[in-house]
C-alpha positions in Angstrom: 39.5 45.7 -47.9 38.0 42.5 -46.9 39.8 39.2 -47.4 37.7 37.3 -50.0 40.0 34.3 -50.1 37.8 32.1 -47.9 34.7 32.9 -49.9 36.5 32.3 -53.2 37.8 29.0 -52.0 34.3 27.9 -51.0 32.9 28.9 -54.4 35.6 26.9 -56.2 35.0 23.9 -54.0 31.3 23.9 -54.7 31.8 24.2 -58.4 34.2 21.3 -58.4 31.7 19.2 -56.5 28.9 20.0 -58.9 31.1 18.9 -61.8 32.3 15.6 -60.3 29.0 14.5 -58.6 27.3 11.7 -60.6 24.1 12.5 -62.2 21.0 10.7 -60.9 19.9 7.8 -63.0 16.9 8.5 -65.2 13.9 6.3 -64.7 10.6 5.9 -66.4 8.7 5.1 -63.2 5.8 7.3 -62.3 6.3 9.8 -59.6 3.9 8.0 -57.3 5.9 4.8 -57.6 9.1 6.5 -56.7 7.7 7.9 -53.6 6.4 4.5 -52.6 9.8 2.9 -53.0 11.4 5.6 -50.9 8.9 5.1 -48.1 9.5 1.4 -48.1 13.3 1.8 -48.0 13.1 4.1 -45.0 10.9 1.6 -43.2 13.3 -1.3 -43.8 16.2 0.9 -42.8 14.6 1.6 -39.4 13.7 -2.1 -38.8 16.8 -4.2 -39.7 16.3 -7.8 -40.6 18.5 -8.9 -37.7 15.9 -7.7 -35.2 13.0 -9.6 -36.6 12.0 -12.6 -34.3 12.3 -16.1 -35.5 9.0 -17.9 -34.8 10.8 -21.3 -34.4 13.4 -19.8 -32.0 10.7 -18.3 -29.8 8.3 -21.2 -29.8 7.3 -22.2 -26.3 8.8 -19.1 -24.7 7.3 -15.8 -23.6 8.6 -12.3 -23.3 9.3 -11.0 -19.8 6.0 -9.8 -18.3 3.9 -11.6 -20.8 1.6 -14.5 -20.0 2.5 -17.6 -21.9 -0.1 -19.3 -24.1 -1.3 -22.7 -23.2 -3.5 -25.2 -25.1 -6.4 -27.2 -23.9 -10.0 -26.8 -22.7 -10.5 -25.3 -19.2 -11.9 -27.9 -16.8 -14.1 -27.0 -13.9 -13.0 -27.9 -10.4 -15.6 -27.6 -7.7 -17.4 -24.5 -6.6 -19.9 -23.4 -4.0 -23.1 -22.0 -5.3 -25.7 -19.9 -3.4 -29.0 -18.2 -3.7 -29.9 -15.2 -1.6 -33.5 -15.8 -0.4 -33.6 -12.7 1.8 -31.3 -9.7 1.8 -30.5 -8.6 5.3 -30.6 -5.0 6.5 -27.9 -5.4 9.2 -24.2 -4.9 9.0 -22.1 -6.7 6.4 -20.6 -10.0 7.4 -17.1 -9.3 8.6 -14.2 -11.6 8.0 -11.8 -12.6 10.8 -8.3 -11.2 10.9 -6.6 -13.4 13.4 -5.0 -13.4 15.8 -6.1 -9.9 16.9 -9.6 -9.9 15.5 -11.7 -13.1 15.4 -15.3 -12.8 14.3 -18.0 -15.2 15.5 -21.1 -15.7 13.5 -24.4 -16.6 15.0 -26.3 -18.8 12.5 -29.5 -20.7 12.1 -29.3 -23.5 9.6 -31.1 -26.5 8.1 -29.1 -29.1 6.2 -30.4 -31.3 3.4 -29.1 -34.0 1.1 -29.8 -33.5 -2.6 -32.6 -36.1 -2.5 -34.4 -33.8 -0.1 -33.6 -35.6 3.2 -33.2 -33.2 6.1 -30.3 -34.4 8.3 -30.0 -31.6 10.8 -31.5 -28.3 11.8 -30.7 -25.7 14.5 -34.1 -24.1 13.7 -35.9 -27.3 14.8 -33.9 -27.2 18.1 -34.6 -23.5 18.6 -30.9 -22.8 19.2 -28.6 -21.1 16.8 -24.9 -22.1 16.6 -21.9 -19.8 17.1 -18.6 -20.4 15.4 -15.5 -18.4 14.4 -15.4 -17.6 10.7 -12.3 -18.2 8.5 -10.4 -20.4 11.0 -11.3 -23.8 9.5 -13.5 -24.7 12.4 -16.3 -25.5 10.1 -16.6 -27.2 6.7 -15.0 -25.2 3.9 -18.3 -24.4 2.3 -19.3 -22.6 5.5 -16.0 -20.7 5.9 -16.6 -18.9 2.6 -20.4 -19.3 2.1 -21.4 -16.2 4.2 -19.3 -13.7 2.2 -21.4 -10.7 1.1 -24.3 -11.4 3.4 -25.7 -8.9 5.8 -27.0 -9.7 9.2 -30.6 -10.7 9.0 -30.1 -12.2 5.5 -31.0 -15.7 4.5 -29.2 -17.8 1.9 -29.3 -21.3 0.3 -25.8 -22.8 0.0 -25.3 -25.6 -2.5 -22.0 -27.2 -1.4 -20.1 -29.9 -3.3 -18.9 -32.8 -1.2 -15.2 -31.6 -1.6 -16.2 -28.5 0.4 -18.5 -30.4 2.8 -17.7 -33.8 4.5 -15.5 -35.2 1.8 -15.5 -38.5 0.1 -16.2 -40.4 3.3 -19.3 -38.4 4.2 -20.6 -38.5 7.8 -22.5 -41.7 8.4 -25.2 -42.5 9.1 -26.8 -39.1 8.1 -24.6 -38.1 5.2 -23.5 -40.6 2.6 -20.2 -40.8 0.8 -19.4 -38.0 -1.7 -22.7 -36.2 -0.8 -23.3 -32.7 -2.1 -25.3 -30.8 0.4 -27.8 -28.0 0.6 -27.9 -25.7 3.6 -30.6 -23.0 4.2 -28.8 -20.5 6.5 -29.7 -17.3 8.3 -27.0 -15.0 9.5 -28.6 -14.0 12.8 -25.7 -11.9 14.2 -21.9 -11.5 14.5 -19.6 -10.4 17.2 -16.1 -10.8 18.7 -17.1 -13.2 21.5 -18.5 -16.7 21.4 -21.7 -15.6 23.0 -24.8 -15.9 20.7 -25.7 -12.6 19.1 -29.3 -12.4 18.0 -30.4 -8.8 18.3 -33.7 -7.9 16.5 -33.0 -10.1 13.5 -33.6 -13.4 15.3 -36.6 -15.3 13.9 -37.6 -18.0 16.3 -39.1 -21.2 14.9 -42.9 -21.6 15.0 -44.3 -24.0 17.6 -45.3 -26.5 14.9 -41.7 -26.8 13.6 -40.0 -27.1 17.0 -39.4 -30.7 18.1 -40.0 -32.0 21.6 -36.5 -33.3 21.8 -33.2 -32.2 20.1 -32.5 -34.1 16.9 -29.1 -35.6 16.4 -27.2 -34.6 13.2 -24.0 -33.7 11.6 -23.1 -30.3 12.9 -21.4 -28.3 10.2 -19.6 -26.4 12.9 -17.6 -29.4 13.9 -13.8 -29.3 13.4 -12.5 -30.4 10.0 -10.6 -33.4 11.4 -14.0 -34.9 12.3 -14.9 -35.0 8.6 -11.9 -36.2 6.6 -12.2 -35.9 2.8 
């Protein structure tokens, strides 16, 4: 015969619990309202009040990995502008990666002030210039102004004075705080200081070539020659 004592004890305990358990309070609320109250309760149970942020306590701070908010209107600094007048079909202009790899650009240029005065031109002299790129051997507008060009391409650079010859200018050709315009042609590039012209070189016409070299402010001069 099986021992029924454990089952009997469990039955008695369940009956006692049913007799002593309080009956649920009656309510006149509609079934839909009761469900809504329960859902709200469960939500607040999962999000205790102690974890809610205090706006005053967190004002002026930012969570880790979050960019803080700032107020004010963004102000422009100074920026180089350019217009590509001819897209080159040669290789893309390479940047220098010193000290192991220094790239020299062979460039023809004509420089103008904003009032239309030409102050220098390698085209007039019939001799392009060669300079290392990215080593601060030229004005800042030139160190970055050839990015994205291809050999054989031509570009107009509009350079603010902060990226050109600074507040002092370069007397007598370039006045103080002079924004400048350069029409440039990327004739070639290489790893030596020898001019690279290849098949992209476009010599000046006889009418535009002067009889004697014209003096001017060479943008390939070192920065210390043109203090800001």
